[in-house]
N, C-alpha and C positions, 0 to 999 in steps of 0.2 A: 254334336256339338249344340249346347244351349246358349240362346243369347237374348237378351231382352230389348234389342234393339229392333224399332219399329221397320219392317220393310212395307214399302205400299206397290200397287199395280197401277200404272198409267201407260195407257196407249198398246196394253195388252203386253206389257213388259215388266217384270218385277224389278223394284229398285231397291237397293241396301246399302249401308253403309259399307266402306271398305274394311273398316274395322268393326268385328271380330271375323266377319265371313272370309276376305280373301287373304288377311295378314295367317289367320290360322292354318292354311297350305301354302301359303308362298315358301319357297326356300331361301329365295333373297329379295330386297327390295332397294332401288335407288333411284336417285333424280338425275336427270338428265335434262338441264334447265328449265322449264315448268313442264315437264313431262315423268310421271312416276313410271319406271319399268319394274314389271314384276316378273317375277322368274320360278319354275317348278321344274327341277331336269332341264330338259332341255328346250322345254316349252318357254316362251314368253311374250309377254302383252306389254301394251304401252296405256296409260289413261294420262291426258293433259289435266294440270291440277292447276287451281289457281295460286298465289303468293302461299308459301309453306307457313303454318303458324302451329303450335303444339296442338291442337285439337283435329288439324286438316285431314285425317283417315278416319276420323269420328262423322264428321261433317261432310263427307264425299260420297253420294248418293251417286250411284251407278247403276247399268243395267248388269244387275248380279250375275244371272243366267249364261249371258254370253262372254263375261267375262271370267267366271270359274269353268265354263266349258273347253277356254280358249286353254286354260291351265291343266284340264285334262282332268277334272270332275265332272261328276254325274248330279245335274241337278234337276229337280222335281218340286213345283209349288202348287199344292192341294188343301182344300179345307183351310186356308188361310196359315199354312206350315209352310216354310221353305226349309227343305231336304237337302243336305249336301253330303255327295258321297265322296271324298276325295279317292282319287284314281290311285294305283298302287306305283312307286317310283322304280326304275328297272335299277338290279342291284348292281353294283360296281364291286368287283373283287380287288384288292390291291395290287401292284406290280408284284413279282417275286422278285426277289433280293439279287441283285449283281453285283460280284467282289469287282467287276471290271470298272465299273464306274467309279467318280471320284467321290469322297464323303469326308466330311469332316473330322478332322484329328481329336483323338481324345486329348480332352484339358485337365490338367490337374486340378484335384481338390483340394481347398484348404481345409485341413479340417487341426484346429489348434489342439493341443496337448492340455488336457485339463490343470489346472494349479492345484496343487495340495493343500488341503484345507488345513489352518494350524491348528494345533492342539491347543484343547483351552487351557487357560491360566486361573486357577483358582484361587483368590485371595480374603481375607476376614476371617469371619468365624464359621467353622463347618456346620452345615444344618443336622438335624437328628435325623439318625437312621429310621427309614420308614417301613422296614421290611422285620417280622417280627423276629425276635431272639430267643429260641428254646432253652429254658431255663428249668432245672430241674430242682425240686423244694425237698429236703427231707423230710420225713415224716415221723413225728415223735412215737416213742413205744410206750 
């Protein structure tokens, strides 16, 4: 992923905004009070946030490597470049159909019958015919 949000190093940690680095690999995000809960698969991490505003995720700089690693991503920083490799999520197959379990009864679908289109009624002077009519002209002898 390419982004133009500046990350910086402070105290040996790389700090970057939550958006786009975390929001691009998170599956779910929600607030519990003043804590932002970020989840990906079975992994979950929390970030204490200040009062919410529309651009809070753009302005919230966090130690990005530890946060992304907690979500299962591989993170490296070299030559002023932050490289994020999201780990793969386990693939879950759907449960097979079990006819013994209750299911919703089928509902009737209302499809109205189309109303017939009324035949046009022509009134007034008829328009001239636009298709040519072949005319045979007798030739003089």
